[in-house]
ZAMARGU-4260 file (C-alpha; in steps of 0.2 Angstrom, whole numbers, plus 5000, padded with zeros to 4 digits):
<rodrens>
0) 5021/5228/5056 | 5021/5216/5042 | 5009/5201/5041 | 5017/5186/5050 | 5021/5171/5040
5) 5009/5156/5043 | 5019/5143/5053 | 5012/5129/5043 | 5017/5137/5027 | 5036/5136/5031
10) 5034/5117/5029 | 5039/5109/5012 | 5021/5107/5005 | 5013/5124/5009 | 4996/5117/5010
15) 4990/5131/5022 | 4987/5144/5008 | 4973/5157/5004 | 4960/5145/4997 | 4942/5150/4994
20) 4929/5141/5004 | 4917/5129/4996 | 4903/5141/4999 | 4910/5151/4984 | 4910/5136/4972
25) 4894/5135/4963 | 4886/5118/4966 | 4898/5112/4979 | 4893/5122/4994 | 4897/5118/5012
30) 4888/5103/5018 | 4886/5094/5001 | 4886/5076/5003 | 4894/5064/4990 | 4894/5045/4990
35) 4908/5035/4982 | 4905/5017/4977 | 4918/5004/4971 | 4911/4989/4963 | 4925/4977/4963
40) 4928/4959/4958 | 4928/4953/4976 | 4919/4966/4986 | 4908/4982/4985 | 4913/4997/4995
45) 4905/5013/4999 | 4911/5029/5007 | 4900/5044/5011 | 4908/5061/5013 | 4902/5078/5018
50) 4912/5093/5010 | 4916/5106/5022 | 4921/5124/5020 | 4940/5128/5021 | 4943/5114/5008
55) 4941/5099/5020 | 4929/5085/5021 | 4921/5073/5034 | 4919/5054/5031 | 4901/5050/5037
60) 4901/5031/5033 | 4912/5017/5026 | 4904/5001/5020 | 4910/4985/5013 | 4902/4969/5007
65) 4910/4953/5000 | 4899/4948/4984 | 4912/4939/4974 | 4905/4947/4958 | 4919/4938/4948
70) 4917/4921/4955 | 4917/4909/4940 | 4917/4923/4927 | 4934/4924/4919 | 4935/4908/4909
75) 4918/4911/4900 | 4918/4931/4902 | 4901/4930/4909 | 4895/4936/4927 | 4885/4923/4935
80) 4866/4927/4938 | 4868/4924/4957 | 4883/4935/4957 | 4873/4949/4949 | 4859/4946/4961
85) 4871/4948/4976 | 4879/4964/4968 | 4862/4972/4965 | 4855/4968/4982 | 4871/4976/4990
90) 4870/4992/4979 | 4851/4993/4983 | 4855/4994/5001 | 4869/5006/4998 | 4858/5017/4989
95) 4845/5017/5003 | 4859/5021/5015 | 4865/5035/5004 | 4847/5042/5004 | 4847/5042/5023
100) 4862/5053/5023 | 4853/5065/5011 | 4867/5062/4998 | 4868/5075/4984 | 4878/5065/4972
105) 4883/5047/4970 | 4899/5042/4960 | 4900/5024/4956 | 4913/5014/4946 | 4915/4996/4942
110) 4932/4987/4939 | 4939/4971/4932 | 4924/4959/4933 | 4912/4972/4924 | 4926/4977/4913
115) 4928/4960/4905 | 4911/4953/4906 | 4901/4951/4890 | 4885/4953/4900 | 4890/4968/4909
120) 4876/4978/4902 | 4864/4966/4911 | 4873/4971/4927 | 4873/4990/4923 | 4855/4990/4918
125) 4849/4981/4934 | 4859/4993/4944 | 4852/5008/4936 | 4834/5002/4937 | 4834/4993/4954
130) 4846/5005/4964 | 4846/5021/4954 | 4865/5020/4951 | 4873/5025/4935 | 4889/5015/4936
135) 4904/5019/4925 | 4915/5005/4920 | 4933/5011/4921 | 4949/5005/4912 | 4963/4996/4920
140) 4975/5011/4918 | 4962/5022/4925 | 4959/5011/4940 | 4978/5011/4943 | 4978/5030/4942
145) 4964/5032/4955 | 4973/5019/4966 | 4989/5029/4965 | 4979/5045/4969 | 4970/5037/4984
150) 4986/5031/4992 | 4998/5046/4988 | 4986/5058/4996 | 4988/5048/5012 | 5007/5046/5014
155) 5022/5058/5015 | 5034/5055/5000 | 5043/5071/5000 | 5055/5069/4985 | 5055/5050/4984
160) 5047/5040/4971 | 5036/5025/4976 | 5028/5009/4969 | 5010/5006/4972 | 5002/4989/4970
165) 4984/4983/4972 | 4980/4965/4970 | 4962/4964/4966 | 4950/4949/4963 | 4952/4950/4944
170) 4967/4962/4941 | 4983/4969/4948 | 4986/4987/4946 | 5003/4995/4947 | 5009/5013/4947
175) 5026/5022/4950 | 5026/5040/4955 | 5029/5053/4968 | 5019/5066/4978 | 5015/5076/4963
180) 5012/5064/4948 | 5015/5046/4942 | 5027/5040/4928 | 5020/5023/4925 | 5003/5014/4926
185) 5000/4996/4922 | 4985/4985/4924 | 4988/4966/4923 | 4976/4952/4921 | 4981/4944/4937
190) 4969/4943/4952 | 4966/4932/4967 | 4949/4926/4961 | 4954/4924/4943 | 4969/4913/4947
195) 4960/4903/4960 | 4946/4899/4947 | 4960/4895/4935 | 4970/4883/4945 | 4958/4875/4957
200) 4941/4867/4956 | 4927/4876/4965 | 4926/4873/4984 | 4944/4867/4984 | 4948/4863/5003
205) 4964/4854/5002 | 4982/4860/5006 | 4991/4867/4991 | 5006/4858/4985 | 5023/4866/4981
210) 5020/4860/4963 | 5003/4869/4962 | 5011/4885/4969 | 5025/4884/4957 | 5013/4883/4943
215) 5003/4898/4949 | 5020/4908/4950 | 5025/4903/4933 | 5008/4909/4926 | 5011/4926/4935
220) 5028/4927/4928 | 5022/4925/4910 | 5009/4939/4913 | 5021/4952/4921 | 5036/4948/4910
225) 5032/4960/4897 | 5030/4975/4909 | 5045/4972/4920 | 5058/4981/4909 | 5047/4997/4908
230) 5043/4996/4927 | 5061/4993/4931 | 5066/5009/4921 | 5057/5019/4934 | 5067/5018/4950
235) 5058/5019/4967 | 5063/5020/4985 | 5048/5012/4993 | 5033/5001/4989 | 5015/5002/4995
240) 5002/4988/4994 | 4984/4994/4995 | 4973/4978/4993 | 4965/4967/5006 | 4976/4953/5000
245) 4992/4963/5005 | 4985/4969/5021 | 4980/4952/5026 | 4997/4944/5022 | 5006/4958/5031
250) 4995/4955/5046 | 4998/4937/5047 | 5017/4940/5046 | 5016/4953/5060 | 5006/4941/5071
255) 5019/4927/5068 | 5033/4940/5071 | 5028/4946/5088 | 5011/4939/5092 | 5003/4956/5091
260) 4992/4965/5078 | 4999/4979/5068 | 5008/4978/5051 | 5016/4995/5051 | 5033/4988/5048
265) 5028/4981/5032 | 5030/4964/5024 | 5047/4958/5018 | 5050/4945/5004 | 5057/4932/5016
270) 5042/4934/5028 | 5030/4933/5013 | 5038/4917/5007 | 5036/4909/5025 | 5018/4915/5026
275) 5014/4908/5009 | 5022/4891/5014 | 5012/4891/5030 | 4996/4894/5021 | 4999/4881/5007
280) 5002/4868/5020 | 4985/4870/5028 | 4968/4864/5022 | 4955/4878/5020 | 4946/4875/5037
285) 4963/4877/5046 | 4968/4891/5035 | 4953/4901/5040 | 4960/4901/5058 | 4977/4907/5055
290) 4980/4922/5066 | 4978/4938/5056 | 4969/4931/5041 | 4951/4937/5036 | 4942/4920/5035
295) 4932/4927/5020 | 4948/4928/5010 | 4956/4911/5015 | 4951/4902/4999 | 4959/4915/4988
300) 4973/4922/4998 | 4986/4909/4991 | 4984/4915/4974 | 4986/4933/4980 | 5002/4928/4989
305) 5009/4920/4973 | 5005/4936/4963 | 5014/4947/4977 | 5029/4936/4979 | 5032/4934/4961
310) 5030/4953/4958 | 5042/4957/4973 | 5055/4945/4966 | 5054/4952/4948 | 5055/4970/4953
315) 5067/4967/4968 | 5055/4974/4981 | 5063/4970/4998 | 5048/4976/5008 | 5031/4982/5005
320) 5021/4994/5016 | 5002/4990/5018 | 4990/5004/5017 | 4971/5005/5020 | 4969/5018/5007
325) 4964/5013/4989 | 4952/5016/4975 | 4938/5024/4985 | 4950/5037/4992 | 4956/5040/4974
330) 4938/5043/4968 | 4937/5056/4982 | 4954/5064/4978 | 4949/5065/4959 | 4932/5072/4963
335) 4940/5086/4974 | 4953/5090/4962 | 4940/5095/4949 | 4931/5108/4960 | 4936/5125/4956
340) 4947/5133/4970 | 4949/5116/4979 | 4968/5112/4980 | 4973/5097/4970 | 4975/5083/4983
345) 4990/5075/4976 | 5000/5091/4976 | 5000/5094/4994 | 5007/5085/5010 | 4995/5072/5016
350) 5002/5076/5034 | 4998/5094/5033 | 4982/5092/5025 | 4976/5079/5038 | 4981/5091/5052
355) 4971/5105/5044 | 4956/5094/5041 | 4956/5088/5059 | 4958/5106/5066 | 4944/5113/5056
360) 4933/5098/5059 | 4935/5102/5078 | 4931/5121/5075 | 4947/5127/5083 | 4952/5145/5085
365) 4963/5146/5070 | 4971/5163/5075 | 4976/5156/5092 | 4982/5140/5084 | 4993/5149/5071
370) 5000/5161/5085 | 5005/5147/5097 | 5012/5137/5083 | 5022/5152/5076 | 5029/5156/5094
375) 5033/5137/5097 | 5043/5136/5081 | 5052/5152/5085 | 5057/5145/5102 | 5062/5129/5095
380) 5074/5137/5081 | 5082/5150/5092 | 5084/5137/5106 | 5094/5126/5094 | 5104/5141/5088
385) 5109/5144/5106 | 5114/5126/5109 | 5099/5122/5121 | 5095/5106/5110 | 5101/5097/5095
390) 5084/5092/5088 | 5081/5094/5069 | 5068/5096/5056 | 5059/5080/5060 | 5055/5086/5078
395) 5051/5103/5072 | 5038/5097/5060 | 5030/5086/5073 | 5031/5101/5085 | 5022/5112/5072
400) 5008/5100/5069 | 5005/5095/5087 | 5005/5113/5093 | 4992/5118/5079 | 4981/5104/5086
405) 4984/5107/5104 | 4966/5113/5107 | 4956/5101/5096 | 4950/5093/5112 | 4939/5109/5116
410) 4927/5102/5103 | 4922/5089/5116 | 4924/5100/5132 | 4935/5113/5138 | 4937/5104/5154
415) 4952/5092/5153 | 4953/5097/5134 | 4972/5093/5134 | 4967/5075/5137 | 4953/5076/5124
420) 4966/5083/5112 | 4978/5069/5115 | 4964/5056/5112 | 4958/5064/5096 | 4975/5065/5088
425) 4978/5047/5092 | 4962/5041/5085 | 4959/5053/5070 | 4968/5042/5057 | 4980/5057/5053
430) 4987/5053/5036 | 5006/5051/5032 | 5011/5049/5051 | 5019/5033/5059 | 5012/5026/5075
435) 5027/5033/5084 | 5024/5051/5077 | 5006/5051/5081 | 5010/5045/5099 | 5023/5059/5101
440) 5011/5072/5094 | 4997/5066/5105 | 5008/5068/5121 | 5013/5085/5116 | 4995/5090/5115
445) 4992/5082/5132 | 5006/5091/5140 | 5003/5108/5134 | 4994/5113/5150 | 4992/5107/5168
450) 5006/5095/5174 | 5021/5093/5163 | 5027/5075/5158 | 5035/5064/5172 | 5043/5047/5171
455) 5029/5040/5183 | 5015/5045/5171 | 5007/5029/5163 | 5007/5039/5146 | 5026/5039/5146
460) 5027/5020/5146 | 5024/5017/5127 | 5038/5029/5122 | 5056/5024/5120 | 5069/5033/5130
465) 5074/5045/5115 | 5056/5050/5112 | 5054/5053/5131 | 5068/5066/5130 | 5061/5073/5114
470) 5044/5075/5123 | 5052/5084/5138 | 5061/5097/5126 | 5047/5099/5114 | 5033/5100/5127
475) 5043/5115/5135 | 5041/5125/5119 | 5023/5120/5117 | 5019/5126/5135 | 5029/5142/5134
480) 5021/5146/5117 | 5003/5143/5125 | 5007/5154/5139 | 5013/5168/5128 | 4995/5168/5120
485) 4985/5166/5136 | 4974/5181/5131 | 4971/5173/5113 | 4974/5191/5107 | 4991/5188/5098
490) 4999/5201/5109 | 5017/5193/5109 | 5023/5194/5091 | 5040/5186/5093 | 5049/5175/5106
495) 5067/5171/5103 | 5081/5165/5114 | 5096/5176/5113 | 5109/5166/5122 | 5111/5152/5135
500) 5125/5150/5148 | 5129/5148/5166 | 5118/5163/5171 | 5103/5157/5162 | 5094/5157/5145
505) 5089/5174/5139 | 5072/5175/5130 | 5067/5190/5121 | 5048/5194/5118 | 5042/5207/5107
510) 5024/5212/5111 | 5012/5224/5103 | 5003/5229/5119 | 5003/5226/5138 | 5004/5208/5140
515) 5003/5204/5159 | 4994/5188/5157 | 5007/5182/5145 | 5021/5188/5157 | 5014/5179/5171
520) 5011/5163/5161 | 5029/5162/5155 | 5035/5165/5173 | 5025/5150/5178 | 5034/5139/5165
525) 5051/5144/5171 | 5052/5130/5184 | 5049/5117/5171 | 5061/5125/5159 | 5075/5125/5172
530) 5071/5106/5176 | 5073/5102/5157 | 5088/5113/5152 | 5097/5115/5169 | 5097/5134/5169
535) 5086/5148/5174 | 5075/5157/5162 | 5078/5176/5160 | 5064/5184/5150 | 5065/5202/5142
540) 5050/5210/5135 | 5051/5223/5122 | 5035/5233/5119 | 5033/5239/5101 | 5021/5253/5105
545) 5029/5261/5120 | 5047/5255/5118 | 5048/5248/5135 | 5059/5234/5140 | 5057/5222/5155
550) 5067/5208/5162 | 5059/5194/5172 | 5069/5180/5181 | 5062/5164/5186 | 5056/5171/5203
555) 5042/5179/5193 | 5046/5197/5197 | 5047/5210/5183 | 5062/5222/5182 | 5062/5237/5170
560) 5078/5238/5161 | 5074/5255/5152 | 5066/5270/5159 | 5047/5269/5156 | 5047/5287/5150
565) 5049/5291/5132 | 5066/5298/5126 | 5066/5316/5123
</rodrens>
C-alpha cells in the first residue's frame, strides 16, 4: 500500500512537511534559548524563546516596562539623561533575567527614539557596558517589515491583502501585503509621544478642545499626504493594528459598546470618532479611569487617536482589527527564517503552524494524531457526498485541527484528558483563529470521548445554535475516528460512507489486520450516530490481508458477508 497523505498537508498552506529537526542545524540545536528585545520610544519589551525540534518554539517569558525614552526628545533630537537612565536600568534587569534562563543569544533592536537622537551613541555605549547588550538601531522601513512579519505569522490571510499599522511613540509604521510578502512599506514621523510633546506642554492635564484636536489632525494629514497615493495604489481587504494605542482604543470602544472586555470585532471609524471625542472631553485624571484604557497611556492616547483617525479617513479604512503581535514577534520570525531547514514563517498558515506547535509542545503521539485526523476527514467528506450533512471547507478545517489536537491534554494527565485538551486549546493563544473557532475546536476535543455533547451541558451555553449543530455533527466524526484507532496501531486505513438512506448509513472500513478493538469501538458510537443523523449505522469491514468482509449493524454484532475461506 502507498504512503497515506498527511491530513494536515491537504489544507492550503501545507506547513506539515518533511522538515529537518533543529538538532541537525549547526549552532541552533534543540533547547537553544534566544532573547529578543525591542527598545521603543514608549516602552521596552523582551521575549525569551526556547527553540524546539520539529521546527517549533516555546515562549518562556514576556516582559514590558514603560520608560518613555522619547519623552521630550523630538524637538531637540536629544534623549534626556533621565530617560537614558531608565532605559539602561530596565535593560540591565532584562539581561539578568535572560541570564537566569541560560539564554544562548540576545537579539536587541532600538527604534524611533534612538534612530533620531544625536546622542544615541551614549545610550548604545551605556547599554553595551552596563547590560552587555549590543543593540542594533533599525531603520523605519526595517521596523515596518519586521512588524509586518510579526503580525502576518499570527493571522490567516489566505489570498487576501492586508494593511498593517503600528502607531508607536515616535513613528508610525505601515505595510501592505499578503501571507507571503509585502508590496508597500512606510515609516512616518508620527507618534503619540512625538505629537503630545509638539502640541501640549509637559504635564498637560486639561481636556483637549476640538480646535486643538483639529490642529493635531491637520499636522498628521500634512505628513501622510505624500504617501497616500502610493498606499492607495495597493488595494487591501482588511486592516490590522498592532500597537498599544490601537489595542487600547479598540478596548475602550468594546467596553462602551457592550460593557464587556474583548475587542475582536475591531474598531470602526465611527466608533473611533466617538472614543476620541470622549477622551478629549475629559481631564487627564478622569481620562485615566475610562473603562478599557491603560492609565499609563492616558496622557498620550489622544494624539494616538488623532493619528489613527486621520489614517483611517485618508485610506478609507472602515474597520481595523487590533492584534497583540508586533515587532518582537517579527524579530522571532525573521530569526527563524534565517535558520537552515527551518521553514520561513511568513510562507505558511499561522493556524496550521500554531496547531503543530501546540501538539509538539505537548508531546502528542503524532502517528495516532495523523491517523485519527485522516479518518475524521474521510468520514466528513464521504458523509457530505452521501447527503448526511451540508457543512463545508471551514468546518472541515476546524475538524482537522481539533482532531489533531484531541489528545494534547494527556500532557497534563491521561485521566480526564479530554477536559485538559479542551482547556489547553482554549488557552494556548492559537494564532489565526477567532474566539468562536477556538471555542468550537476546544469542544470537539472535549467530546472526543466519554459523554457526547448534550444541550444541558454548561459547556454548550456559549455556543450559538448553528455552532451547537456543527458540534453535534463534527463530534460524531471525531468520536468515530478515535474509536477506529483505539489500538493506536493504524489498523484501519480508510473509513468512507458509501450511501445513506432509510435503511441506514453504510460505512466501509478498510483494515490491514484484525481490528476487533476498532470494530467494538465503532459499534459503541452507533447510538450517538443514530441520534444525530436519524438513521442506523451499518459498518462493513474489508480486510486487505485476508480479503474478508464483515457487516456490523448498530446492535454490535458482526455478520460475515463473504466466506472467510480464500477463493480457490
